Structure formats: structure tokens, C-alpha cells
N, C-alpha and C positions, 0 to 999 in steps of 0.2 A: 266309721265313714265320715271323711271331713265334709263341712259344709260346701255345697255349691254355690259357685258365684254367678248370680242373675246378671244375665245381660240386656235383660227387657226394659223396653222403654214405653210402658203402657199410657194408657188416657188418664190414670190415676195422677202421672208424674208432669201432666199438662198443664201450663198457666194458662186459663182461659177468663178469670175474672177480671171485669173490667176495673172494679174498684182496685184489686191488687196490681193492676198494670198502670193505673193512674199514680199511685202509691210508688211503684217502682221506679217511673220516670220522674217524680217528684222529689223523691227522697234518698233514691238509688245511687250506688257509686258506680264507676266506671273503669275498665280495663281495657286498653287498646292493644292489639298485635295486628298490625295491618295485614289482611283485609278483615279481620274480626272485629268486633267489638262486643264485650260482655258488660251487660247492666245488671247490677244485682243487688239485693236488700236482704237483710237478714230480719227475720219477721216471725212472728207466733201466729200461727195459722191453725184451722183444725183440722189436720191431716196427718195421716201415719208417715208419709212421706217426708224425707229430709231435705227433699227439694221440689219444687215446682219449677218448670222451664218452658219458653216459648223460642222460636226461630222466626227470623224476620228476614226478607230481602225487599230494598226498595223499589216500588214499580217506577219510579221515575229513571231507575238505571238499568232495568231490565223490564222492557215494555211487554213482552210476550211472557204470558203465565206459564208457558212451559219451561223457559228458562229459570222462573223464579222458584216454580216448584223443583227443579232438579238440583238446585243450590241448596234449597231446604232439606232436601232429602240426603244430600251430601253431609250437611251439618247435623243431622238427625243421628245418621249412622254412624259418624265419627264420635259424635257425644256418647251414643249407646254403649260403644266399645269402650269408651273411657270413664264411664260414670262411676265406676268402682274406684278411679283413682280420687276421687273428692271426699275429703274428710273434713266434713262442715261439723263446726261444734253447734250450730243452730239450725232452724229450719229457714232455709233461703229460698228466694225466689229469684229468676234469672232469667234474660232475654238476650240471645245471641242475633246479632246482627251482622251481614255481611255488606261491606262499604265498598268494595271494588267495582269495576264497570266490565270486567273480563270474567268469563266462565271459568271458576277454579278447577284445579284438580283434586282429587280426594288426598292426595298425598300432602299438599299443601294446607288443607283444612285441618286434616288430621293434626300435622306439627303446629299449626298456630294454636289449636284448641288445645293440645296438651300443654303448650307453654303459657297460656292463659290460666289454665286450671293449676299449673303448681303457682302460678303469681297468685291466685285467689286462695289456695291452699295456704300459703305464706302470710297473706295478709289477715284473712280470718283468724288462724291460729295464733299469730302475734298480737291480734287484737285481743282474743281470749285469754290470752297469760297476762296481759296489763290489767285485767280485772282480779281483784282479790275475790276471795270466797264470800266476804261481807258485802259485796257491791262498790267498793271504793277503788279508786285506779292507784296505780304504784306512782 
């Protein structure tokens, strides 16, 4: 029987540590495909997960918590469906940030997240190929 693909996005995959969040925003890199921004950082953490992720919608742009929660729910669902497309060479922490002032459709979030994931896969795998096994760069 073939292995089943897991589409779950459980608590073990969520980024909650204040220390890791601080490191993410001080040392991390960013990919922007408006209206989404991904801040990510490759890191060694004591976790069996290949990634930890969080989602954010600014209170400054959406005053009502209902609107912020809806957008975060759309982002989580879109990520949950596409998480298996990520091919991360190392453990990665990431924060998805919604930057627009209008409430998005699911299709918009899904497509923009897919484009960012393709860019992330390309950047991380290219960076990995530039490092030789003995630790030197080409």
C-alpha cells in the first residue's frame, strides 16, 4: 500500500517560541508576492518537524478580530493543502504575513502562497547545492 500524504497542520508545526520569533525577524530572509510576505530562517531546532510556521494579519489594517481571524484561517488552510509541496533541506521556521487592506478570496491566497513556496524551494535548494559536503562553498 502506498504511503498516505498527510495534510494535517497540527500544533507541533506551529511557531510559538518568542526566542525563535525574535531570531526569525532579526536574521531571517523575506519573500514578497503581494499581498503575502514570507519571512523564513533555516535553523537547527529540537523538533521532529521539518518546519514551524505562524500566520499574522496586522491589527493596524484590520481593526476587527473577526476579519483578522478569517484571513488567518484562509492562510492556514491554503498552507495545509500545499505543505507537502515544500522540499526543505534543513529545518525552517517561517511567518506568513498578509499585507493588503482588503479581505482576500481563498483562490488569491492559494495562488500567491503557491508562488512563494516555489520561490522558497528554489532558493533553499540552490543554496544547498552551493555548499560542498566538506562545508566549503563553490
